[in-house]
C-alpha positions, 0 to 999 in steps of 0.5 A: 194913826193905827195902834198896834193890836192888843196882843202885839203891843209888848213886841211893838214897844220893845222893838220901837224903843230899842230902834229909836235909841231910847235905851239898851239892856244893861249887863245885869238882868233888869237894868237898862242903859238910858241912851241920850235920846231917852235921857233927854226926855227925862231931862225935860221931865225934870225941867218941867217938874223941878220948878213946880216941886220947888213952888210947893216949898221943897228944896233939893238935896241928896242922900246916900245910896247905902242904908244900914239895914237896921234903919229899915227895920225900925218901921216893921211894915216898911221893912216887910213890904220892901224886904223881897225887893232889897239888894244888900251889900255884905262886903266892902273894902275886901272885908265882911261888913259888921252890918249889911247895907241896903241899896236904897229902895226908897229914902224914907229911913235914911232921910228920917234918921237925919230929920230927927237931928235937924228938927227940934222945935216948931220953928224948924217946920215945915221941912220939905226936901226933894231928891232926884236920885236912883233907887234899886228894887230887885225886879223879877219881871223886868220891862224897860222903863215900866219895871226895872231893877234900877230906875230914876225918880224924884222923891219928895219928903215933907214934915209938918206940925199938924195932920191937916198940913200933911193932908194939904201937902198931899192934895197939892202934890196930886194937883201938880202931878195932874197938871203935869200929865195933862199939859206936858205928857198929854196923859189923862190920869185918874187920881184917887186913894189906894186900898189898904192892901195896895198902899205903900208899906208904912203909910197911913194911906196912899194915893196914886195917878193911874194911866191907861195904856194902849194895850188896855193895861193900867200904869201907876204913874205917880204916887203920894203917901200920907205917912202920918206919924208911922215913921216919926215915932220909930225915928223919934222925929219930934218938936217942941211946940210953942205951948211948950210941949213935945209932939211927934211930926206928921209926914208925907212922901211923893214921887214920880219915876222914869216909868213915866217915859214908858207910860207916855210911849204906850199912850201915844205911839202907833204902828209907825213908832213913837209919837212924842208930845211936843212939850217933851220931845227932845227934837220938836222939829226936824228939817229935811233938805230935799236935794236931788239934782238941785243946787245943794248949797242954796237948799242947805243955806236955806235950811240953816236959816230956817233952823236959826229962826226956829231956835230963835222962837225957842223951838228944839230943832235939828237938820238931818243933813246926812247925804248917805240916806234918801229923804224917804228913809229920813221921813220913816226914821224921824216918824219912828223916833216920834218927832212931832213936826217935819219940815221939807225944803227943796228946790220947789219950796225955794222957788215958791218961798214956802215950806212943807210941814208934816205933823207926826200924828196926822201925817198930812202935808200942808204948805206954809209960806216961808214968812209963816215960820212964826206960826210953828209954835201954834202948830206944835201946840195943836199937835199937843192938844190933839194927842191929849184929846185922842188919849182922853177919848181912848180912856173914855171908850175903854172905861166900863162898868161891871155889876157882877163877876161874869161881866168883869171877866168878859171885859178882862178877856176881851177889851180890858181897860179900866173897870168900875165895879162896886166892892165890899171893901174886904181885903180878902175879897180883893185878894181873891179877885186878883188871884182869879183874874190878875186884876187889881184895884188901881185906886178909888177915884176922888171924883167917884159917885156914891157906891150903890148895889152889891160887891160884884165879886162876893155879893156883900153890900158895896162900900166903894167903887174902885177902878180895877184893871190888869196892870204893869 
């Protein structure tokens, strides 16, 4: 498994996801069409996450796409943070609107105007709502899946009677995301707190899951925000306590988007194309009939029987029965599309009552007795495990430390990756580092050791040791 060279990753990525029919470009700059193969991955993400979100107490709902601009203006930091990214509707029905409408960049304001109506007493809490939806953030530097003007996501919003409950909700959401990335997408993530400069606009603080992609750049792949009472007060979301007295609620929001698809592709792919973890692959096994001059009917019937057995095992499987292409062409095509396991079945296999298996990650052939089909789920799990182990090793090998600015620069200019470097905690210092290097603090890991030494950039006393990186 050879990865594309660091300076070739962007070209490899764009060519691969286009050729694999994951997406096409939309007619408006920054938008994409998610084609069926790509959307199937998103559906599997939804299928895996939705029950877990509900297990945390959320119920699914849907809120309007159009938000009165006055709603965003109620929370000053929020509107300031999102104003440059907002798409605004000024006309409707052939007339100029009395108030401009914002196409949702996120749903805090539209949801919370209604939460204020729905919540009156402590009996109405906690309120936990999740939405699977699209949002629009005008993107100046679009990159399919990773940065697009319109994207799909889930956004959960919870309302609590006490700060401690909100804290517990953030912890539970991060735990859910961590498990999902490891077990489903086979992506190791570093989880921690964002700096004040990098937090979500309007939050008391933000947390994130950070992934490291094959070109050494970081990706914020999921976030969870403690909103405190910052939205409760301007939207007047309050409740009557059991005492009784009236108090403002405490809130959280957390979400994950279609950028997770891009993150997965740039975690596992190789020079041949995609490598999809079995648990998220739309097609887990592809069966290739090796016809040649053999009796085609017998081989095709045998392939159909294998397909039926695989599907009975709950495996997503397909037969490539295209007579116009050669087996070799099919091998390359399905490897490029990342199908985890290939089965080859021809005259020899019929005679020996066997199957030839080829795992996408190792590309080594093994022969399995026909009676051993029930072992296919084991092979798929082994592929899933190997991909996670490989990704974890990559993060380990590409996480470095820097004690001074020269070391920091050298890493960025050569290997890239995650850099652990002590920092004074000053936002101006953080901004200077970004200006000079284009690297940002990704998060301050929750499992980081106590910080010792001085800030790698300004030399002041170090207070935190964030993960730094250049990022998408």
